[in-house]
Structures are given as structure tokens and as C-alpha cells.
TORNULO-715560 format. One record per residue (C-alpha): residue in one letter; x, y, z; residue number from 1. Coordinates in steps of 0.001 Angstrom, whole numbers, m for minus. Layout:
<nodes>
<node 'A'; <X; Y; Z>; NUM>
...
</nodes>
This chain:
<nodes>
<node 'M'; <m30848; m18042; m19841>; 1>
<node 'T'; <m30721; m18921; m15718>; 2>
<node 'L'; <m31239; m22956; m17188>; 3>
<node 'I'; <m28133; m22620; m19319>; 4>
<node 'H'; <m26131; m21271; m17326>; 5>
<node 'L'; <m27189; m24441; m14104>; 6>
<node 'T'; <m26704; m26702; m17183>; 7>
<node 'S'; <m23031; m25535; m18067>; 8>
<node 'A'; <m22167; m25155; m14326>; 9>
<node 'I'; <m23320; m28816; m13210>; 10>
<node 'C'; <m21888; m30036; m16260>; 11>
<node 'L'; <m18313; m28337; m15635>; 12>
<node 'S'; <m18440; m29575; m12354>; 13>
<node 'V'; <m19066; m33139; m13246>; 14>
<node 'L'; <m15899; m32585; m16857>; 15>
<node 'S'; <m13284; m31366; m14126>; 16>
<node 'F'; <m13546; m33984; m12008>; 17>
<node 'T'; <m14080; m36554; m14535>; 18>
<node 'T'; <m10622; m34433; m16664>; 19>
<node 'F'; <m8275; m34687; m13871>; 20>
<node 'T'; <m8908; m38144; m12774>; 21>
<node 'S'; <m8474; m39376; m16235>; 22>
<node 'N'; <m6106; m37331; m17703>; 23>
<node 'L'; <m4158; m37969; m13869>; 24>
<node 'L'; <m4497; m42016; m14377>; 25>
<node 'L'; <m2966; m41572; m17991>; 26>
<node 'L'; <458; m39463; m16610>; 27>
<node 'V'; <1078; m41932; m13766>; 28>
<node 'A'; <747; m44445; m16992>; 29>
<node 'I'; <2544; m42803; m18714>; 30>
<node 'W'; <5754; m41956; m16431>; 31>
<node 'K'; <5607; m45685; m14879>; 32>
<node 'D'; <4931; m47300; m18026>; 33>
<node 'P'; <5911; m50697; m16719>; 34>
<node 'L'; <4927; m52358; m20357>; 35>
<node 'K'; <7327; m50071; m22179>; 36>
<node 'C'; <5075; m48820; m24378>; 37>
<node 'F'; <5703; m44958; m23766>; 38>
<node 'T'; <9104; m45172; m25192>; 39>
<node 'A'; <7581; m43556; m29018>; 40>
<node 'P'; <8716; m40487; m29437>; 41>
<node 'T'; <5889; m38714; m30049>; 42>
<node 'T'; <5324; m39430; m26640>; 43>
<node 'G'; <6046; m36082; m25608>; 44>
<node 'F'; <2910; m34917; m27395>; 45>
<node 'I'; <479; m37036; m25755>; 46>
<node 'I'; <2498; m35755; m22276>; 47>
<node 'A'; <2107; m32054; m23353>; 48>
<node 'I'; <m2120; m32903; m24450>; 49>
<node 'S'; <m2389; m34260; m20959>; 50>
<node 'F'; <m1181; m31460; m19152>; 51>
<node 'A'; <m2772; m29010; m20654>; 52>
<node 'D'; <m6379; m30695; m20510>; 53>
<node 'L'; <m5246; m31902; m16371>; 54>
<node 'L'; <m4523; m27536; m15921>; 55>
<node 'T'; <m8089; m26911; m17616>; 56>
<node 'A'; <m9447; m29075; m15494>; 57>
<node 'L'; <m7723; m27702; m12656>; 58>
<node 'T'; <m8593; m23989; m12842>; 59>
<node 'T'; <m11035; m23572; m15874>; 60>
<node 'E'; <m13955; m25409; m15607>; 61>
<node 'P'; <m14008; m25112; m11815>; 62>
<node 'I'; <m14134; m20874; m12539>; 63>
<node 'F'; <m16750; m21440; m14973>; 64>
<node 'A'; <m18877; m23622; m13135>; 65>
<node 'A'; <m18532; m21023; m10603>; 66>
<node 'Y'; <m19355; m18454; m12541>; 67>
<node 'Y'; <m21928; m19963; m13803>; 68>
<node 'F'; <m23553; m20517; m11068>; 69>
<node 'M'; <m23386; m17442; m9596>; 70>
<node 'V'; <m24441; m16345; m12831>; 71>
<node 'H'; <m27851; m18430; m11608>; 72>
<node 'L'; <m28589; m17395; m9004>; 73>
<node 'R'; <m27955; m13644; m8407>; 74>
<node 'G'; <m27673; m12640; m12215>; 75>
<node 'N'; <m25089; m11296; m14156>; 76>
<node 'D'; <m24671; m7515; m12403>; 77>
<node 'A'; <m24219; m9434; m8880>; 78>
<node 'V'; <m21618; m11597; m9666>; 79>
<node 'S'; <m18574; m10237; m8003>; 80>
<node 'S'; <m15377; m8406; m8784>; 81>
<node 'V'; <m13442; m11047; m8007>; 82>
<node 'L'; <m15467; m14124; m9780>; 83>
<node 'T'; <m15474; m11627; m12875>; 84>
<node 'V'; <m12245; m11317; m12943>; 85>
<node 'F'; <m11230; m15095; m12415>; 86>
<node 'S'; <m13757; m15874; m15138>; 87>
<node 'K'; <m11592; m13552; m17472>; 88>
<node 'I'; <m8262; m15689; m16563>; 89>
<node 'G'; <m9717; m18768; m17331>; 90>
<node 'S'; <m11297; m17559; m20405>; 91>
<node 'I'; <m7462; m17272; m21355>; 92>
<node 'I'; <m5960; m20098; m19390>; 93>
<node 'S'; <m8646; m21703; m21737>; 94>
<node 'S'; <m7695; m20252; m24893>; 95>
<node 'V'; <m4332; m21040; m24271>; 96>
<node 'A'; <m4275; m24705; m23389>; 97>
<node 'I'; <m7584; m25327; m26360>; 98>
<node 'S'; <m4634; m24263; m28698>; 99>
<node 'F'; <m2107; m25918; m27646>; 100>
<node 'S'; <m4125; m28631; m27689>; 101>
<node 'F'; <m4672; m28146; m31062>; 102>
<node 'L'; <m999; m27699; m32046>; 103>
<node 'L'; <m80; m31306; m30117>; 104>
<node 'V'; <m2494; m32778; m32209>; 105>
<node 'L'; <m1799; m31554; m35497>; 106>
<node 'A'; <1908; m32636; m34806>; 107>
<node 'L'; <787; m35511; m33241>; 108>
<node 'S'; <m815; m36547; m36814>; 109>
<node 'W'; <1441; m35232; m38440>; 110>
<node 'S'; <4371; m37576; m36716>; 111>
<node 'Q'; <2467; m39640; m37975>; 112>
<node 'Y'; <2317; m39537; m41148>; 113>
<node 'V'; <5384; m39213; m41330>; 114>
<node 'A'; <6146; m43059; m39579>; 115>
<node 'M'; <3937; m44025; m42363>; 116>
<node 'K'; <4890; m42712; m45534>; 117>
<node 'F'; <8820; m41960; m44618>; 118>
<node 'P'; <10029; m44912; m42204>; 119>
<node 'H'; <13033; m44614; m42753>; 120>
<node 'N'; <13333; m40549; m42139>; 121>
<node 'F'; <11031; m41455; m39209>; 122>
<node 'K'; <13481; m40971; m36227>; 123>
<node 'R'; <16044; m38591; m38177>; 124>
<node 'I'; <12791; m35615; m37969>; 125>
<node 'V'; <10579; m36915; m35031>; 126>
<node 'N'; <12835; m37776; m32843>; 127>
<node 'K'; <13273; m36811; m28548>; 128>
<node 'R'; <14741; m33894; m29124>; 129>
<node 'N'; <12636; m32153; m31812>; 130>
<node 'T'; <9575; m33478; m30454>; 131>
<node 'L'; <10744; m31088; m27116>; 132>
<node 'V'; <11324; m28199; m29037>; 133>
<node 'F'; <7677; m27808; m30286>; 134>
<node 'I'; <6333; m28329; m27674>; 135>
<node 'L'; <8188; m25140; m26066>; 136>
<node 'L'; <8144; m22809; m29407>; 137>
<node 'S'; <4302; m23594; m28903>; 138>
<node 'L'; <3872; m22564; m25544>; 139>
<node 'V'; <5434; m19646; m25605>; 140>
<node 'Y'; <3689; m18662; m29395>; 141>
<node 'L'; <640; m19145; m27664>; 142>
<node 'L'; <1655; m17442; m24112>; 143>
<node 'C'; <3332; m14117; m26147>; 144>
<node 'F'; <m30; m13451; m28645>; 145>
<node 'A'; <m2117; m14174; m25746>; 146>
<node 'S'; <m64; m11364; m23696>; 147>
<node 'V'; <m812; m9280; m27156>; 148>
<node 'E'; <m4195; m8156; m25371>; 149>
<node 'F'; <m3217; m6408; m22579>; 150>
<node 'L'; <m1122; m4084; m24778>; 151>
<node 'G'; <m3743; m1713; m25397>; 152>
<node 'V'; <m4892; m3382; m28535>; 153>
<node 'D'; <m8866; m3571; m28984>; 154>
<node 'R'; <m10589; m7079; m27775>; 155>
<node 'H'; <m12936; m7381; m30530>; 156>
<node 'T'; <m9679; m7073; m32784>; 157>
<node 'F'; <m7624; m9625; m30946>; 158>
<node 'L'; <m10516; m11406; m30941>; 159>
<node 'K'; <m10770; m11812; m35050>; 160>
<node 'V'; <m6880; m12620; m35372>; 161>
<node 'S'; <m7143; m15396; m32856>; 162>
<node 'L'; <m9433; m17477; m34665>; 163>
<node 'A'; <m8410; m16546; m38019>; 164>
<node 'L'; <m5253; m17853; m36924>; 165>
<node 'N'; <m5363; m19942; m33628>; 166>
<node 'S'; <m8467; m22045; m34568>; 167>
<node 'S'; <m9079; m21774; m38321>; 168>
<node 'F'; <m5867; m21821; m39871>; 169>
<node 'L'; <m5162; m24356; m37515>; 170>
<node 'S'; <m8714; m26314; m38120>; 171>
<node 'L'; <m7804; m26747; m41637>; 172>
<node 'N'; <m4474; m28086; m41500>; 173>
<node 'L'; <m6042; m30503; m39421>; 174>
<node 'M'; <m7949; m31094; m41704>; 175>
<node 'F'; <m5746; m31411; m44434>; 176>
<node 'I'; <m3132; m33722; m42569>; 177>
<node 'M'; <m6105; m36389; m41043>; 178>
<node 'F'; <m6998; m36355; m44913>; 179>
<node 'L'; <m3439; m37831; m45894>; 180>
<node 'L'; <m3301; m39799; m42424>; 181>
<node 'N'; <m6207; m41568; m43638>; 182>
<node 'L'; <m5380; m42749; m47098>; 183>
<node 'E'; <m1476; m43425; m46373>; 184>
<node 'F'; <m3053; m45469; m43498>; 185>
<node 'R'; <m5185; m48060; m46064>; 186>
<node 'R'; <m2431; m48026; m47624>; 187>
<node 'F'; <m515; m49179; m44396>; 188>
<node 'V'; <m3067; m51558; m43918>; 189>
<node 'I'; <m3224; m52989; m47169>; 190>
<node 'R'; <211; m53404; m47603>; 191>
<node 'G'; <89; m55333; m44090>; 192>
<node 'S'; <m2298; m57328; m45420>; 193>
<node 'C'; <m449; m58578; m48601>; 194>
<node 'R'; <2425; m59305; m46591>; 195>
<node 'A'; <507; m61424; m43911>; 196>
<node 'T'; <m1410; m63793; m46714>; 197>
<node 'Y'; <1682; m64530; m48312>; 198>
<node 'N'; <2278; m67580; m46809>; 199>
<node 'V'; <4608; m69644; m50699>; 200>
<node 'Q'; <6392; m72294; m48661>; 201>
<node 'S'; <9730; m70936; m49045>; 202>
<node 'E'; <8780; m67854; m47394>; 203>
<node 'V'; <7968; m69787; m44061>; 204>
<node 'S'; <10511; m68886; m41568>; 205>
<node 'S'; <10153; m65407; m42687>; 206>
<node 'F'; <6734; m64676; m42243>; 207>
<node 'K'; <6855; m66481; m38716>; 208>
<node 'S'; <10673; m64114; m37824>; 209>
<node 'E'; <8096; m61188; m39497>; 210>
<node 'S'; <5005; m62267; m36642>; 211>
<node 'K'; <7132; m61783; m33815>; 212>
<node 'W'; <7883; m58394; m34521>; 213>
<node 'R'; <4552; m57140; m35929>; 214>
<node 'P'; <2493; m56920; m32781>; 215>
<node 'R'; <5122; m55248; m30959>; 216>
<node 'R'; <6464; m52876; m33329>; 217>
<node 'K'; <4263; m52457; m36291>; 218>
<node 'N'; <751; m52955; m34555>; 219>
<node 'L'; <1694; m50091; m31759>; 220>
<node 'Q'; <2656; m48574; m34857>; 221>
<node 'L'; <m926; m48475; m35686>; 222>
<node 'Q'; <m3356; m48256; m33062>; 223>
<node 'F'; <m953; m44232; m32479>; 224>
<node 'T'; <m2205; m43633; m36477>; 225>
<node 'V'; <m5587; m44076; m34742>; 226>
<node 'V'; <m5171; m42866; m31999>; 227>
<node 'A'; <m3991; m39707; m33506>; 228>
<node 'M'; <m6588; m40194; m35411>; 229>
<node 'Y'; <m9401; m40113; m33117>; 230>
<node 'L'; <m8107; m37375; m31374>; 231>
<node 'A'; <m8086; m35261; m35069>; 232>
<node 'G'; <m11669; m35990; m35639>; 233>
<node 'I'; <m13027; m35593; m32228>; 234>
<node 'L'; <m11200; m32264; m31880>; 235>
<node 'L'; <m12115; m31071; m35102>; 236>
<node 'L'; <m16409; m31671; m34013>; 237>
<node 'S'; <m15944; m29733; m31136>; 238>
<node 'A'; <m13428; m26734; m32452>; 239>
<node 'L'; <m15732; m26698; m35801>; 240>
<node 'P'; <m19171; m25750; m34198>; 241>
<node 'H'; <m17488; m23042; m32815>; 242>
<node 'V'; <m15370; m21211; m34900>; 243>
<node 'I'; <m18578; m20890; m36840>; 244>
<node 'I'; <m20818; m19375; m34426>; 245>
<node 'A'; <m18292; m17556; m33265>; 246>
<node 'Q'; <m17137; m16357; m36742>; 247>
<node 'V'; <m21153; m15401; m37768>; 248>
<node 'F'; <m21095; m13273; m34404>; 249>
<node 'L'; <m18172; m11527; m34283>; 250>
<node 'Y'; <m18267; m10166; m37877>; 251>
<node 'S'; <m22062; m9288; m37970>; 252>
<node 'S'; <m22251; m8338; m34029>; 253>
<node 'K'; <m23076; m4852; m34536>; 254>
<node 'S'; <m25601; m5501; m36467>; 255>
<node 'L'; <m28173; m7924; m34517>; 256>
<node 'S'; <m30232; m7183; m32489>; 257>
<node 'L'; <m30573; m7565; m28453>; 258>
<node 'R'; <m32652; m10497; m28706>; 259>
<node 'S'; <m29966; m12363; m31266>; 260>
<node 'A'; <m26865; m11437; m29285>; 261>
<node 'Q'; <m28505; m13236; m26251>; 262>
<node 'N'; <m28592; m16162; m28991>; 263>
<node 'F'; <m25447; m16115; m29955>; 264>
<node 'Q'; <m24699; m16394; m26465>; 265>
<node 'V'; <m26161; m18958; m25171>; 266>
<node 'A'; <m24906; m20953; m28679>; 267>
<node 'L'; <m21454; m19963; m28058>; 268>
<node 'Q'; <m21602; m20977; m24981>; 269>
<node 'I'; <m22417; m24598; m25396>; 270>
<node 'S'; <m19837; m24875; m28288>; 271>
<node 'D'; <m17783; m23759; m25628>; 272>
<node 'L'; <m18946; m26522; m23651>; 273>
<node 'L'; <m17993; m29111; m26589>; 274>
<node 'L'; <m14878; m28138; m26570>; 275>
<node 'F'; <m14656; m28929; m22930>; 276>
<node 'V'; <m16011; m32293; m23130>; 277>
<node 'K'; <m13078; m32431; m25992>; 278>
<node 'V'; <m10430; m32614; m23239>; 279>
<node 'C'; <m12711; m34482; m21399>; 280>
<node 'L'; <m12365; m37130; m23897>; 281>
<node 'D'; <m8601; m37296; m25141>; 282>
<node 'S'; <m7731; m39556; m22236>; 283>
<node 'F'; <m10105; m42176; m22416>; 284>
<node 'V'; <m9394; m42151; m26395>; 285>
<node 'Y'; <m5808; m43810; m24773>; 286>
<node 'A'; <m8199; m46440; m22840>; 287>
<node 'W'; <m9924; m46929; m25909>; 288>
<node 'R'; <m8096; m47247; m28184>; 289>
<node 'L'; <m4475; m48687; m27039>; 290>
<node 'P'; <m4845; m52344; m25241>; 291>
<node 'T'; <m1042; m51450; m24063>; 292>
<node 'Y'; <m2430; m49000; m21922>; 293>
<node 'R'; <m5339; m50839; m20350>; 294>
<node 'R'; <m2679; m53239; m19735>; 295>
<node 'T'; <m222; m51212; m18455>; 296>
<node 'L'; <m2814; m49783; m15992>; 297>
<node 'K'; <m3854; m53391; m14232>; 298>
<node 'T'; <m145; m53544; m14436>; 299>
<node 'I'; <m193; m50704; m11939>; 300>
<node 'F'; <m3041; m51406; m10954>; 301>
<node 'S'; <m1549; m55062; m9444>; 302>
<node 'L'; <1809; m54096; m7922>; 303>
<node 'V'; <m24; m51273; m6351>; 304>
<node 'L'; <m3053; m53366; m4294>; 305>
<node 'R'; <m407; m56004; m3504>; 306>
</nodes>
């Protein structure tokens, strides 16, 4: 057990620094935005996800790293009551922040699906006001839900309800929209390929005018759709192990032996690390899949170094 605690402390320390730095760069890039590539209404979701990841990097990850390091040095019983309280606070912040990120990735995926499936209605359905309203309502809901635990509700029951509503149900919804988004993305690419290969002489002029428009609008739309799919995929890959292990543990904890319960605790700790890896990877997905984001960072650095 001591080895897993030390490993967790080191991993969380590295993830905290990396997540903080990468998300700070992302927020600066969106704030400056010299190339005007972050003007879409869905940028609000990206900003909110980045703030949630930044909060996790500044609070939960350092607290958990300190807690695991002290457990490694002194054991569970010797950890100070102050650090134990902070670890509980960090757990609540982590739960809210990751669930918040879950809702935002889900909303971003649905928004990109609407953009491709119903492009004429996209601006009416997905606009800055609706995006802001969804972000605020999601945050209020999660804060209210987290506060229920302090009203005397049994913690075991609370965790079961939280796992069902904020993890399992959202995971199923995310898998469903990923399936729809992947289908529509393939159709979108096929339609675009058909237009690009339609080079009949009488359509040359119209094709040229379309080709000027495509890199700035259509290609950017495709890039953001790919980003949404990668964010959803990484979230599912990191969340599903935790959901499955937590489900089995919560519904069988009373019949488990001490050794089995300890093994489940180790498995849950490792699955928690996967969630923190997901938090770290979010900003790198933008750098990997959005060339405009990389160009934005280069432009900002060049302006700073002048």
C-alpha cells in the first residue's frame, strides 16, 4: 500500500504542474486570440472546462498529493486532522469539477452534432446566451447536489445516487452522442469530398469561391468536431473504469473481506489517477487537433519576445 501512495503523490504533483501550465496557456490564447479563431459560441464550453481543470490542478491534486505522501511516511492513523479535512474538501471539489467537465463535454458534443446535422438552426440553438445559461445551471446543480451530503444524508446512499446520476447516466449519454457524432462526421466528410471532386468546367468559379471559404469555416468546424470526439473519448476511457469499480464496490462492500476491500481501495485510487490524467490531457487535445491554436500560441510568444 505504501508504494501506491508514494506513486500517487508523485504522479499528482507532476499532473498538477502540467495541468496548471497547459490550461493557463490555453486561457491566455483564448483571451488574446490574435487570429480570431475562438469566436464560436461553443468556446464558452472550452473556457469552462479549462477553468474546471485549472481549479482541480490548484486545489484537489496538491491536496491529494500531500495526503498520500503523509500516508506513505506515517500511515493512515498518523495523518493530521487538518490534512484529513482538506482531503475531504479536495474530494468534494474534484467530484464537482469532474462532473462539471462531464456535463460540458456532453454539451460540446451535442453542439457539434447540431452544427453538422442542422447547420441552419445552429446559431439559433447554440449561441453565447444559451451556452452561458447551460454552464451556470450545470454549476448550480452540481453545487446543490454536493451540498446534500451535509444535510445528514447517509454517505453510502449519497455515493450511490451520485454514481448513478453524475457518472453512469452521463456516461451512457456521452456514448450515445459519440455514436451519433461519429456517424454525422463521416457523412459530413463524405459530402465535403464529393463537393471537392466535383470540378466540372462550368463549376470552376464556384468551386474557387467555396475553397476560399472552406479553410476558415468548414475546416474549423471539422477540427472542433474532432476535438469534441477526442475529449469525449478520453473522458469515457478514464471515467468508465472508475464507474465500474465504484459500482461493484458500493453494492458489495458489506460482504467483502478486509483484504478484498483494501484491493478495491487500491483500484479506486488508480482509477482516480486516470481521471486526473484526463484533466491534464484536455488542453493537449486542443494543441494536437487544432492547428489554429498552435498558431495562436506561436503568435502570442512572438509578440511577447519582441
